[in-house]
C-alpha positions as CSV (number, residue, x, y, z in Angstrom):
1,M,0.0,0.0,0.1
2,I,2.7,2.5,1.0
3,A,4.5,1.6,-2.2
4,Y,1.7,3.3,-4.3
5,K,2.2,6.5,-2.3
6,K,6.0,6.5,-2.7
7,L,5.8,5.7,-6.4
8,G,3.2,8.3,-7.0
9,M,5.3,11.0,-5.2
10,L,8.3,10.0,-7.2
11,L,6.5,10.1,-10.4
12,L,5.0,13.5,-9.6
13,K,8.5,14.8,-8.8
14,E,9.8,13.6,-12.1
15,G,6.9,15.2,-14.0
16,H,4.9,12.1,-14.9
17,T,1.6,13.5,-13.7
18,A,-0.7,10.9,-15.3
19,E,1.1,8.0,-13.9
20,A,1.5,9.7,-10.6
21,K,-2.3,10.3,-10.4
22,K,-2.9,6.6,-11.1
23,S,-0.6,5.5,-8.3
24,L,-1.9,8.0,-5.7
25,E,-5.5,7.1,-6.6
26,K,-4.6,3.4,-5.9
27,Y,-3.1,4.4,-2.7
28,M,-6.2,6.2,-1.6
29,S,-8.3,3.1,-2.5
30,F,-6.6,1.5,0.6
31,N,-8.2,4.1,2.9
32,P,-4.9,5.6,4.2
33,R,-4.5,7.5,7.6
34,K,-6.4,10.8,7.9
35,R,-3.2,13.0,7.5
36,D,-2.1,11.2,4.3
37,K,-5.7,11.2,3.0
38,E,-5.9,15.0,3.3
39,M,-2.5,15.5,1.8
40,I,-2.9,13.1,-1.1
41,G,-6.5,14.3,-1.7
42,N,-5.1,17.9,-2.1
43,I,-2.4,16.7,-4.5
44,L,-5.0,14.8,-6.6
45,K,-7.2,17.9,-6.8
46,T,-4.4,19.8,-8.4
47,L,-3.8,17.0,-11.0
48,R,-7.4,17.1,-12.4
């Protein structure tokens, strides 16, 4: 589960936004902790 978050953040850093979005959405499907949910949710909002 955490691997999807780490991969998504790495892809985002490298500029691969479409792939980052997919990984981060997959991470969110595992119902992460509240803090992560808010942070990743905000990142995903900017990628739409």
